[in-house]
PyMOL CGO cylinders between C-alpha atoms (Angstrom):
from pymol import cmd
from pymol.cgo import CYLINDER

trace = [
    CYLINDER, 56.15, 29.43, 14.67, 58.64, 30.08, 17.46, 0.3, 1, 1, 1, 1, 1, 1,
    CYLINDER, 58.64, 30.08, 17.46, 57.36, 28.94, 20.83, 0.3, 1, 1, 1, 1, 1, 1,
    CYLINDER, 57.36, 28.94, 20.83, 57.26, 31.85, 23.28, 0.3, 1, 1, 1, 1, 1, 1,
    CYLINDER, 57.26, 31.85, 23.28, 58.35, 31.69, 26.90, 0.3, 1, 1, 1, 1, 1, 1,
    CYLINDER, 58.35, 31.69, 26.90, 56.09, 31.90, 29.93, 0.3, 1, 1, 1, 1, 1, 1,
    CYLINDER, 56.09, 31.90, 29.93, 57.63, 35.27, 30.78, 0.3, 1, 1, 1, 1, 1, 1,
    CYLINDER, 57.63, 35.27, 30.78, 56.62, 36.52, 27.34, 0.3, 1, 1, 1, 1, 1, 1,
    CYLINDER, 56.62, 36.52, 27.34, 53.18, 35.09, 28.06, 0.3, 1, 1, 1, 1, 1, 1,
    CYLINDER, 53.18, 35.09, 28.06, 52.90, 37.35, 31.08, 0.3, 1, 1, 1, 1, 1, 1,
    CYLINDER, 52.90, 37.35, 31.08, 53.56, 40.34, 28.84, 0.3, 1, 1, 1, 1, 1, 1,
    CYLINDER, 53.56, 40.34, 28.84, 50.74, 39.21, 26.57, 0.3, 1, 1, 1, 1, 1, 1,
    CYLINDER, 50.74, 39.21, 26.57, 48.48, 39.05, 29.62, 0.3, 1, 1, 1, 1, 1, 1,
    CYLINDER, 48.48, 39.05, 29.62, 47.61, 35.38, 29.19, 0.3, 1, 1, 1, 1, 1, 1,
    CYLINDER, 47.61, 35.38, 29.19, 48.41, 34.81, 32.86, 0.3, 1, 1, 1, 1, 1, 1,
    CYLINDER, 48.41, 34.81, 32.86, 47.48, 36.67, 36.02, 0.3, 1, 1, 1, 1, 1, 1,
    CYLINDER, 47.48, 36.67, 36.02, 46.78, 36.35, 39.71, 0.3, 1, 1, 1, 1, 1, 1,
    CYLINDER, 46.78, 36.35, 39.71, 43.82, 34.32, 40.89, 0.3, 1, 1, 1, 1, 1, 1,
    CYLINDER, 43.82, 34.32, 40.89, 40.93, 35.92, 42.78, 0.3, 1, 1, 1, 1, 1, 1,
    CYLINDER, 40.93, 35.92, 42.78, 39.11, 34.57, 45.87, 0.3, 1, 1, 1, 1, 1, 1,
    CYLINDER, 39.11, 34.57, 45.87, 35.37, 33.87, 46.03, 0.3, 1, 1, 1, 1, 1, 1,
    CYLINDER, 35.37, 33.87, 46.03, 32.63, 31.72, 47.60, 0.3, 1, 1, 1, 1, 1, 1,
    CYLINDER, 32.63, 31.72, 47.60, 32.27, 27.96, 48.06, 0.3, 1, 1, 1, 1, 1, 1,
    CYLINDER, 32.27, 27.96, 48.06, 31.21, 25.54, 45.32, 0.3, 1, 1, 1, 1, 1, 1,
    CYLINDER, 31.21, 25.54, 45.32, 27.87, 23.76, 45.21, 0.3, 1, 1, 1, 1, 1, 1,
    CYLINDER, 27.87, 23.76, 45.21, 27.87, 20.34, 43.59, 0.3, 1, 1, 1, 1, 1, 1,
    CYLINDER, 27.87, 20.34, 43.59, 25.02, 18.69, 41.71, 0.3, 1, 1, 1, 1, 1, 1,
    CYLINDER, 25.02, 18.69, 41.71, 24.67, 15.18, 43.19, 0.3, 1, 1, 1, 1, 1, 1,
    CYLINDER, 24.67, 15.18, 43.19, 22.71, 14.09, 40.12, 0.3, 1, 1, 1, 1, 1, 1,
    CYLINDER, 22.71, 14.09, 40.12, 25.84, 14.19, 37.99, 0.3, 1, 1, 1, 1, 1, 1,
    CYLINDER, 25.84, 14.19, 37.99, 28.53, 12.24, 39.91, 0.3, 1, 1, 1, 1, 1, 1,
    CYLINDER, 28.53, 12.24, 39.91, 30.46, 11.32, 36.78, 0.3, 1, 1, 1, 1, 1, 1,
    CYLINDER, 30.46, 11.32, 36.78, 31.20, 14.88, 35.68, 0.3, 1, 1, 1, 1, 1, 1,
    CYLINDER, 31.20, 14.88, 35.68, 34.68, 14.65, 37.22, 0.3, 1, 1, 1, 1, 1, 1,
    CYLINDER, 34.68, 14.65, 37.22, 35.75, 11.66, 35.16, 0.3, 1, 1, 1, 1, 1, 1,
    CYLINDER, 35.75, 11.66, 35.16, 34.40, 13.28, 31.98, 0.3, 1, 1, 1, 1, 1, 1,
    CYLINDER, 34.40, 13.28, 31.98, 36.34, 16.46, 32.63, 0.3, 1, 1, 1, 1, 1, 1,
    CYLINDER, 36.34, 16.46, 32.63, 39.57, 14.66, 33.51, 0.3, 1, 1, 1, 1, 1, 1,
    CYLINDER, 39.57, 14.66, 33.51, 39.32, 12.43, 30.44, 0.3, 1, 1, 1, 1, 1, 1,
    CYLINDER, 39.32, 12.43, 30.44, 38.70, 15.46, 28.22, 0.3, 1, 1, 1, 1, 1, 1,
    CYLINDER, 38.70, 15.46, 28.22, 41.83, 17.05, 29.63, 0.3, 1, 1, 1, 1, 1, 1,
    CYLINDER, 41.83, 17.05, 29.63, 43.85, 13.85, 29.29, 0.3, 1, 1, 1, 1, 1, 1,
    CYLINDER, 43.85, 13.85, 29.29, 42.86, 13.51, 25.63, 0.3, 1, 1, 1, 1, 1, 1,
    CYLINDER, 42.86, 13.51, 25.63, 44.88, 16.67, 24.95, 0.3, 1, 1, 1, 1, 1, 1,
    CYLINDER, 44.88, 16.67, 24.95, 48.12, 14.90, 25.89, 0.3, 1, 1, 1, 1, 1, 1,
    CYLINDER, 48.12, 14.90, 25.89, 50.06, 14.13, 22.72, 0.3, 1, 1, 1, 1, 1, 1,
    CYLINDER, 50.06, 14.13, 22.72, 47.85, 16.52, 20.73, 0.3, 1, 1, 1, 1, 1, 1,
    CYLINDER, 47.85, 16.52, 20.73, 48.84, 19.82, 22.30, 0.3, 1, 1, 1, 1, 1, 1,
    CYLINDER, 48.84, 19.82, 22.30, 52.62, 19.63, 22.18, 0.3, 1, 1, 1, 1, 1, 1,
    CYLINDER, 52.62, 19.63, 22.18, 53.64, 23.31, 22.28, 0.3, 1, 1, 1, 1, 1, 1,
    CYLINDER, 53.64, 23.31, 22.28, 53.30, 26.15, 24.76, 0.3, 1, 1, 1, 1, 1, 1,
    CYLINDER, 53.30, 26.15, 24.76, 52.46, 29.19, 22.65, 0.3, 1, 1, 1, 1, 1, 1,
    CYLINDER, 52.46, 29.19, 22.65, 50.95, 32.33, 24.22, 0.3, 1, 1, 1, 1, 1, 1,
    CYLINDER, 50.95, 32.33, 24.22, 50.69, 34.34, 21.01, 0.3, 1, 1, 1, 1, 1, 1,
    CYLINDER, 50.69, 34.34, 21.01, 47.66, 36.61, 20.76, 0.3, 1, 1, 1, 1, 1, 1,
    CYLINDER, 47.66, 36.61, 20.76, 45.33, 35.17, 18.11, 0.3, 1, 1, 1, 1, 1, 1,
    CYLINDER, 45.33, 35.17, 18.11, 42.04, 36.49, 16.74, 0.3, 1, 1, 1, 1, 1, 1,
    CYLINDER, 42.04, 36.49, 16.74, 39.49, 33.79, 17.44, 0.3, 1, 1, 1, 1, 1, 1,
    CYLINDER, 39.49, 33.79, 17.44, 36.06, 32.91, 16.18, 0.3, 1, 1, 1, 1, 1, 1,
    CYLINDER, 36.06, 32.91, 16.18, 33.19, 33.46, 18.59, 0.3, 1, 1, 1, 1, 1, 1,
    CYLINDER, 33.19, 33.46, 18.59, 31.70, 31.51, 20.17, 0.3, 1, 1, 1, 1, 1, 1,
    CYLINDER, 31.70, 31.51, 20.17, 33.77, 28.34, 20.23, 0.3, 1, 1, 1, 1, 1, 1,
    CYLINDER, 33.77, 28.34, 20.23, 36.99, 30.01, 19.16, 0.3, 1, 1, 1, 1, 1, 1,
    CYLINDER, 36.99, 30.01, 19.16, 40.31, 28.25, 19.73, 0.3, 1, 1, 1, 1, 1, 1,
    CYLINDER, 40.31, 28.25, 19.73, 43.94, 28.37, 18.69, 0.3, 1, 1, 1, 1, 1, 1,
    CYLINDER, 43.94, 28.37, 18.69, 45.48, 25.49, 16.72, 0.3, 1, 1, 1, 1, 1, 1,
    CYLINDER, 45.48, 25.49, 16.72, 45.07, 22.24, 18.71, 0.3, 1, 1, 1, 1, 1, 1,
    CYLINDER, 45.07, 22.24, 18.71, 48.81, 21.51, 18.75, 0.3, 1, 1, 1, 1, 1, 1,
    CYLINDER, 48.81, 21.51, 18.75, 49.51, 24.61, 20.85, 0.3, 1, 1, 1, 1, 1, 1,
    CYLINDER, 49.51, 24.61, 20.85, 48.17, 26.80, 23.61, 0.3, 1, 1, 1, 1, 1, 1,
    CYLINDER, 48.17, 26.80, 23.61, 48.69, 27.84, 27.22, 0.3, 1, 1, 1, 1, 1, 1,
    CYLINDER, 48.69, 27.84, 27.22, 47.59, 26.50, 30.60, 0.3, 1, 1, 1, 1, 1, 1,
    CYLINDER, 47.59, 26.50, 30.60, 44.14, 28.07, 30.36, 0.3, 1, 1, 1, 1, 1, 1,
    CYLINDER, 44.14, 28.07, 30.36, 43.49, 26.42, 27.00, 0.3, 1, 1, 1, 1, 1, 1,
    CYLINDER, 43.49, 26.42, 27.00, 43.65, 23.00, 28.70, 0.3, 1, 1, 1, 1, 1, 1,
    CYLINDER, 43.65, 23.00, 28.70, 40.75, 24.08, 30.92, 0.3, 1, 1, 1, 1, 1, 1,
    CYLINDER, 40.75, 24.08, 30.92, 38.71, 25.69, 28.13, 0.3, 1, 1, 1, 1, 1, 1,
    CYLINDER, 38.71, 25.69, 28.13, 39.12, 22.71, 25.81, 0.3, 1, 1, 1, 1, 1, 1,
    CYLINDER, 39.12, 22.71, 25.81, 38.27, 20.19, 28.52, 0.3, 1, 1, 1, 1, 1, 1,
    CYLINDER, 38.27, 20.19, 28.52, 34.97, 21.87, 29.43, 0.3, 1, 1, 1, 1, 1, 1,
    CYLINDER, 34.97, 21.87, 29.43, 34.03, 22.18, 25.76, 0.3, 1, 1, 1, 1, 1, 1,
    CYLINDER, 34.03, 22.18, 25.76, 34.83, 18.57, 24.95, 0.3, 1, 1, 1, 1, 1, 1,
    CYLINDER, 34.83, 18.57, 24.95, 33.24, 17.09, 28.07, 0.3, 1, 1, 1, 1, 1, 1,
    CYLINDER, 33.24, 17.09, 28.07, 30.11, 19.24, 28.43, 0.3, 1, 1, 1, 1, 1, 1,
    CYLINDER, 30.11, 19.24, 28.43, 29.85, 21.51, 25.37, 0.3, 1, 1, 1, 1, 1, 1,
    CYLINDER, 29.85, 21.51, 25.37, 30.35, 24.33, 27.86, 0.3, 1, 1, 1, 1, 1, 1,
    CYLINDER, 30.35, 24.33, 27.86, 32.07, 27.32, 26.26, 0.3, 1, 1, 1, 1, 1, 1,
    CYLINDER, 32.07, 27.32, 26.26, 34.15, 29.33, 28.72, 0.3, 1, 1, 1, 1, 1, 1,
    CYLINDER, 34.15, 29.33, 28.72, 35.01, 31.81, 25.98, 0.3, 1, 1, 1, 1, 1, 1,
    CYLINDER, 35.01, 31.81, 25.98, 31.35, 32.77, 25.72, 0.3, 1, 1, 1, 1, 1, 1,
    CYLINDER, 31.35, 32.77, 25.72, 30.58, 32.49, 29.44, 0.3, 1, 1, 1, 1, 1, 1,
    CYLINDER, 30.58, 32.49, 29.44, 33.54, 34.60, 30.55, 0.3, 1, 1, 1, 1, 1, 1,
    CYLINDER, 33.54, 34.60, 30.55, 32.94, 37.20, 27.84, 0.3, 1, 1, 1, 1, 1, 1,
    CYLINDER, 32.94, 37.20, 27.84, 29.27, 37.59, 28.74, 0.3, 1, 1, 1, 1, 1, 1,
    CYLINDER, 29.27, 37.59, 28.74, 29.97, 37.83, 32.47, 0.3, 1, 1, 1, 1, 1, 1,
    CYLINDER, 29.97, 37.83, 32.47, 32.80, 40.31, 31.94, 0.3, 1, 1, 1, 1, 1, 1,
    CYLINDER, 32.80, 40.31, 31.94, 30.66, 42.44, 29.64, 0.3, 1, 1, 1, 1, 1, 1,
    CYLINDER, 30.66, 42.44, 29.64, 27.97, 42.65, 32.32, 0.3, 1, 1, 1, 1, 1, 1,
    CYLINDER, 27.97, 42.65, 32.32, 30.31, 42.92, 35.32, 0.3, 1, 1, 1, 1, 1, 1,
    CYLINDER, 30.31, 42.92, 35.32, 33.56, 44.37, 34.01, 0.3, 1, 1, 1, 1, 1, 1,
    CYLINDER, 33.56, 44.37, 34.01, 34.51, 45.96, 37.34, 0.3, 1, 1, 1, 1, 1, 1,
    CYLINDER, 34.51, 45.96, 37.34, 34.53, 42.53, 39.01, 0.3, 1, 1, 1, 1, 1, 1,
    CYLINDER, 34.53, 42.53, 39.01, 37.47, 41.35, 36.90, 0.3, 1, 1, 1, 1, 1, 1,
    CYLINDER, 37.47, 41.35, 36.90, 41.20, 42.06, 37.28, 0.3, 1, 1, 1, 1, 1, 1,
    CYLINDER, 41.20, 42.06, 37.28, 42.59, 45.32, 35.92, 0.3, 1, 1, 1, 1, 1, 1,
    CYLINDER, 42.59, 45.32, 35.92, 46.07, 43.88, 35.42, 0.3, 1, 1, 1, 1, 1, 1,
    CYLINDER, 46.07, 43.88, 35.42, 46.21, 44.74, 31.72, 0.3, 1, 1, 1, 1, 1, 1,
    CYLINDER, 46.21, 44.74, 31.72, 44.78, 48.25, 31.87, 0.3, 1, 1, 1, 1, 1, 1,
    CYLINDER, 44.78, 48.25, 31.87, 41.95, 47.39, 29.50, 0.3, 1, 1, 1, 1, 1, 1,
    CYLINDER, 41.95, 47.39, 29.50, 38.75, 49.42, 29.44, 0.3, 1, 1, 1, 1, 1, 1,
    CYLINDER, 38.75, 49.42, 29.44, 36.62, 46.87, 27.58, 0.3, 1, 1, 1, 1, 1, 1,
    CYLINDER, 36.62, 46.87, 27.58, 36.33, 43.13, 27.05, 0.3, 1, 1, 1, 1, 1, 1,
    CYLINDER, 36.33, 43.13, 27.05, 38.29, 41.22, 24.41, 0.3, 1, 1, 1, 1, 1, 1,
    CYLINDER, 38.29, 41.22, 24.41, 36.69, 37.90, 23.54, 0.3, 1, 1, 1, 1, 1, 1,
    CYLINDER, 36.69, 37.90, 23.54, 39.87, 36.77, 21.79, 0.3, 1, 1, 1, 1, 1, 1,
    CYLINDER, 39.87, 36.77, 21.79, 41.88, 36.66, 25.00, 0.3, 1, 1, 1, 1, 1, 1,
    CYLINDER, 41.88, 36.66, 25.00, 39.78, 37.23, 28.15, 0.3, 1, 1, 1, 1, 1, 1,
    CYLINDER, 39.78, 37.23, 28.15, 39.04, 33.54, 28.72, 0.3, 1, 1, 1, 1, 1, 1,
    CYLINDER, 39.04, 33.54, 28.72, 42.72, 32.67, 28.21, 0.3, 1, 1, 1, 1, 1, 1,
    CYLINDER, 42.72, 32.67, 28.21, 43.86, 34.69, 31.23, 0.3, 1, 1, 1, 1, 1, 1,
    CYLINDER, 43.86, 34.69, 31.23, 44.21, 32.84, 34.51, 0.3, 1, 1, 1, 1, 1, 1,
    CYLINDER, 44.21, 32.84, 34.51, 42.97, 35.75, 36.60, 0.3, 1, 1, 1, 1, 1, 1,
    CYLINDER, 42.97, 35.75, 36.60, 39.80, 36.09, 34.54, 0.3, 1, 1, 1, 1, 1, 1,
    CYLINDER, 39.80, 36.09, 34.54, 39.04, 32.37, 34.82, 0.3, 1, 1, 1, 1, 1, 1,
    CYLINDER, 39.04, 32.37, 34.82, 39.63, 32.54, 38.57, 0.3, 1, 1, 1, 1, 1, 1,
    CYLINDER, 39.63, 32.54, 38.57, 37.35, 35.55, 38.90, 0.3, 1, 1, 1, 1, 1, 1,
    CYLINDER, 37.35, 35.55, 38.90, 34.66, 33.84, 36.82, 0.3, 1, 1, 1, 1, 1, 1,
    CYLINDER, 34.66, 33.84, 36.82, 34.80, 30.59, 38.81, 0.3, 1, 1, 1, 1, 1, 1,
    CYLINDER, 34.80, 30.59, 38.81, 34.66, 32.55, 42.05, 0.3, 1, 1, 1, 1, 1, 1,
    CYLINDER, 34.66, 32.55, 42.05, 31.67, 34.57, 40.88, 0.3, 1, 1, 1, 1, 1, 1,
    CYLINDER, 31.67, 34.57, 40.88, 29.89, 31.31, 40.06, 0.3, 1, 1, 1, 1, 1, 1,
    CYLINDER, 29.89, 31.31, 40.06, 30.38, 29.98, 43.60, 0.3, 1, 1, 1, 1, 1, 1,
    CYLINDER, 30.38, 29.98, 43.60, 33.08, 27.49, 42.67, 0.3, 1, 1, 1, 1, 1, 1,
    CYLINDER, 33.08, 27.49, 42.67, 35.81, 28.61, 45.08, 0.3, 1, 1, 1, 1, 1, 1,
    CYLINDER, 35.81, 28.61, 45.08, 37.20, 26.25, 47.72, 0.3, 1, 1, 1, 1, 1, 1,
    CYLINDER, 37.20, 26.25, 47.72, 39.84, 26.78, 50.39, 0.3, 1, 1, 1, 1, 1, 1,
    CYLINDER, 39.84, 26.78, 50.39, 43.49, 26.62, 49.41, 0.3, 1, 1, 1, 1, 1, 1,
    CYLINDER, 43.49, 26.62, 49.41, 44.95, 23.53, 51.09, 0.3, 1, 1, 1, 1, 1, 1,
    CYLINDER, 44.95, 23.53, 51.09, 48.07, 21.42, 51.39, 0.3, 1, 1, 1, 1, 1, 1,
    CYLINDER, 48.07, 21.42, 51.39, 46.06, 18.34, 52.37, 0.3, 1, 1, 1, 1, 1, 1,
    CYLINDER, 46.06, 18.34, 52.37, 45.84, 15.87, 49.45, 0.3, 1, 1, 1, 1, 1, 1,
    CYLINDER, 45.84, 15.87, 49.45, 42.46, 14.69, 50.75, 0.3, 1, 1, 1, 1, 1, 1,
    CYLINDER, 42.46, 14.69, 50.75, 40.93, 18.07, 49.93, 0.3, 1, 1, 1, 1, 1, 1,
    CYLINDER, 40.93, 18.07, 49.93, 41.39, 17.62, 46.19, 0.3, 1, 1, 1, 1, 1, 1,
    CYLINDER, 41.39, 17.62, 46.19, 39.10, 15.66, 43.90, 0.3, 1, 1, 1, 1, 1, 1,
    CYLINDER, 39.10, 15.66, 43.90, 39.46, 14.78, 40.22, 0.3, 1, 1, 1, 1, 1, 1,
    CYLINDER, 39.46, 14.78, 40.22, 38.28, 17.68, 38.10, 0.3, 1, 1, 1, 1, 1, 1,
    CYLINDER, 38.28, 17.68, 38.10, 39.19, 20.35, 40.65, 0.3, 1, 1, 1, 1, 1, 1,
    CYLINDER, 39.19, 20.35, 40.65, 40.99, 23.39, 39.28, 0.3, 1, 1, 1, 1, 1, 1,
    CYLINDER, 40.99, 23.39, 39.28, 44.01, 24.81, 41.08, 0.3, 1, 1, 1, 1, 1, 1,
    CYLINDER, 44.01, 24.81, 41.08, 45.77, 28.09, 40.38, 0.3, 1, 1, 1, 1, 1, 1,
    CYLINDER, 45.77, 28.09, 40.38, 49.44, 28.36, 41.26, 0.3, 1, 1, 1, 1, 1, 1,
    CYLINDER, 49.44, 28.36, 41.26, 52.23, 30.93, 41.24, 0.3, 1, 1, 1, 1, 1, 1,
    CYLINDER, 52.23, 30.93, 41.24, 55.33, 29.73, 39.43, 0.3, 1, 1, 1, 1, 1, 1,
    CYLINDER, 55.33, 29.73, 39.43, 58.82, 31.14, 40.01, 0.3, 1, 1, 1, 1, 1, 1,
    CYLINDER, 58.82, 31.14, 40.01, 59.10, 34.62, 38.55, 0.3, 1, 1, 1, 1, 1, 1,
    CYLINDER, 59.10, 34.62, 38.55, 55.50, 35.45, 39.58, 0.3, 1, 1, 1, 1, 1, 1,
    CYLINDER, 55.50, 35.45, 39.58, 54.04, 33.55, 36.65, 0.3, 1, 1, 1, 1, 1, 1,
    CYLINDER, 54.04, 33.55, 36.65, 50.43, 32.46, 37.33, 0.3, 1, 1, 1, 1, 1, 1,
    CYLINDER, 50.43, 32.46, 37.33, 49.34, 28.99, 36.25, 0.3, 1, 1, 1, 1, 1, 1,
    CYLINDER, 49.34, 28.99, 36.25, 46.24, 26.76, 36.33, 0.3, 1, 1, 1, 1, 1, 1,
    CYLINDER, 46.24, 26.76, 36.33, 45.87, 22.96, 36.38, 0.3, 1, 1, 1, 1, 1, 1,
    CYLINDER, 45.87, 22.96, 36.38, 43.16, 20.28, 36.43, 0.3, 1, 1, 1, 1, 1, 1,
    CYLINDER, 43.16, 20.28, 36.43, 43.44, 17.71, 39.20, 0.3, 1, 1, 1, 1, 1, 1,
    CYLINDER, 43.44, 17.71, 39.20, 43.72, 14.21, 37.73, 0.3, 1, 1, 1, 1, 1, 1,
    CYLINDER, 43.72, 14.21, 37.73, 42.23, 10.89, 38.81, 0.3, 1, 1, 1, 1, 1, 1,
    CYLINDER, 42.23, 10.89, 38.81, 45.72, 9.36, 38.77, 0.3, 1, 1, 1, 1, 1, 1,
    CYLINDER, 45.72, 9.36, 38.77, 47.98, 9.34, 41.84, 0.3, 1, 1, 1, 1, 1, 1,
    CYLINDER, 47.98, 9.34, 41.84, 51.61, 10.06, 42.53, 0.3, 1, 1, 1, 1, 1, 1,
    CYLINDER, 51.61, 10.06, 42.53, 54.01, 7.11, 42.53, 0.3, 1, 1, 1, 1, 1, 1,
    CYLINDER, 54.01, 7.11, 42.53, 55.95, 8.78, 45.34, 0.3, 1, 1, 1, 1, 1, 1,
    CYLINDER, 55.95, 8.78, 45.34, 53.01, 9.83, 47.53, 0.3, 1, 1, 1, 1, 1, 1,
    CYLINDER, 53.01, 9.83, 47.53, 49.99, 7.66, 46.65, 0.3, 1, 1, 1, 1, 1, 1,
    CYLINDER, 49.99, 7.66, 46.65, 47.46, 9.96, 48.32, 0.3, 1, 1, 1, 1, 1, 1,
    CYLINDER, 47.46, 9.96, 48.32, 48.57, 12.93, 46.19, 0.3, 1, 1, 1, 1, 1, 1,
    CYLINDER, 48.57, 12.93, 46.19, 46.81, 13.46, 42.86, 0.3, 1, 1, 1, 1, 1, 1,
    CYLINDER, 46.81, 13.46, 42.86, 48.61, 14.21, 39.64, 0.3, 1, 1, 1, 1, 1, 1,
    CYLINDER, 48.61, 14.21, 39.64, 47.59, 17.23, 37.57, 0.3, 1, 1, 1, 1, 1, 1,
    CYLINDER, 47.59, 17.23, 37.57, 46.98, 17.79, 33.86, 0.3, 1, 1, 1, 1, 1, 1,
    CYLINDER, 46.98, 17.79, 33.86, 48.36, 21.07, 32.54, 0.3, 1, 1, 1, 1, 1, 1,
    CYLINDER, 48.36, 21.07, 32.54, 50.48, 22.88, 29.99, 0.3, 1, 1, 1, 1, 1, 1,
    CYLINDER, 50.48, 22.88, 29.99, 53.37, 24.41, 31.88, 0.3, 1, 1, 1, 1, 1, 1,
    CYLINDER, 53.37, 24.41, 31.88, 55.64, 24.93, 28.91, 0.3, 1, 1, 1, 1, 1, 1,
    CYLINDER, 55.64, 24.93, 28.91, 55.88, 21.82, 26.74, 0.3, 1, 1, 1, 1, 1, 1,
    CYLINDER, 55.88, 21.82, 26.74, 52.32, 20.95, 25.81, 0.3, 1, 1, 1, 1, 1, 1,
    CYLINDER, 52.32, 20.95, 25.81, 49.61, 19.10, 27.72, 0.3, 1, 1, 1, 1, 1, 1,
    CYLINDER, 49.61, 19.10, 27.72, 51.05, 16.68, 30.28, 0.3, 1, 1, 1, 1, 1, 1,
    CYLINDER, 51.05, 16.68, 30.28, 50.01, 14.70, 33.35, 0.3, 1, 1, 1, 1, 1, 1,
    CYLINDER, 50.01, 14.70, 33.35, 52.51, 15.36, 36.14, 0.3, 1, 1, 1, 1, 1, 1,
    CYLINDER, 52.51, 15.36, 36.14, 53.12, 15.26, 39.89, 0.3, 1, 1, 1, 1, 1, 1,
    CYLINDER, 53.12, 15.26, 39.89, 53.13, 19.01, 40.57, 0.3, 1, 1, 1, 1, 1, 1,
    CYLINDER, 53.13, 19.01, 40.57, 50.02, 19.64, 42.70, 0.3, 1, 1, 1, 1, 1, 1,
    CYLINDER, 50.02, 19.64, 42.70, 52.13, 20.94, 45.58, 0.3, 1, 1, 1, 1, 1, 1,
    CYLINDER, 52.13, 20.94, 45.58, 55.24, 21.87, 43.62, 0.3, 1, 1, 1, 1, 1, 1,
    CYLINDER, 55.24, 21.87, 43.62, 54.30, 25.56, 43.50, 0.3, 1, 1, 1, 1, 1, 1,
    CYLINDER, 54.30, 25.56, 43.50, 52.48, 28.03, 45.74, 0.3, 1, 1, 1, 1, 1, 1,
    CYLINDER, 52.48, 28.03, 45.74, 48.73, 27.66, 45.42, 0.3, 1, 1, 1, 1, 1, 1,
    CYLINDER, 48.73, 27.66, 45.42, 46.69, 30.82, 44.89, 0.3, 1, 1, 1, 1, 1, 1,
    CYLINDER, 46.69, 30.82, 44.89, 43.24, 29.33, 44.34, 0.3, 1, 1, 1, 1, 1, 1,
    CYLINDER, 43.24, 29.33, 44.34, 41.18, 26.13, 44.41, 0.3, 1, 1, 1, 1, 1, 1,
    CYLINDER, 41.18, 26.13, 44.41, 37.95, 25.73, 42.43, 0.3, 1, 1, 1, 1, 1, 1,
    CYLINDER, 37.95, 25.73, 42.43, 35.34, 23.08, 41.70, 0.3, 1, 1, 1, 1, 1, 1,
    CYLINDER, 35.34, 23.08, 41.70, 33.31, 24.32, 38.75, 0.3, 1, 1, 1, 1, 1, 1,
    CYLINDER, 33.31, 24.32, 38.75, 30.48, 21.84, 38.36, 0.3, 1, 1, 1, 1, 1, 1,
    CYLINDER, 30.48, 21.84, 38.36, 28.79, 21.92, 34.93, 0.3, 1, 1, 1, 1, 1, 1,
    CYLINDER, 28.79, 21.92, 34.93, 25.14, 22.90, 35.05, 0.3, 1, 1, 1, 1, 1, 1,
]
cmd.load_cgo(trace, "trace")
């Protein structure tokens, strides 16, 4: 299969602008959730080696594209499934079905599509915000913890989402690395502040 570009991905609607919402509430009884989420994201490195935004009909719930490929949102969806058996495909679909007007209208759709809704950055951002997971956008490295989710705007107005890692930058030790798929598969890289941030979320598993 030919790997598609991020600009083509935008045409498919896999990416969109993030939406603001309210502040996160953390469960102090589960302090290790961050490490579980980060490790579940890190385990995708070397497995997911392609960026492929092709529209695919998925099973439901628990549907996924082939593990060797995907987009930035798939890193997030797979990490929450692996770490907590928490299915963002199902959660986003159910919330969109009940609150369709609260989600972006970027694609001109009039109904939900459980094959793709959870794979769109704007829908994930709207969902996290509706669940009280939104934090302030910041350029202070101290404001980011492992497991945080950050939405960014890449050159060409291409939205993106990353998971904040537990590892630190070799150049700026206080700055966290991120785990993401920006175009060449899942990788852990020093790009937390490389692009304009559009959202910051801490979605604590129930």
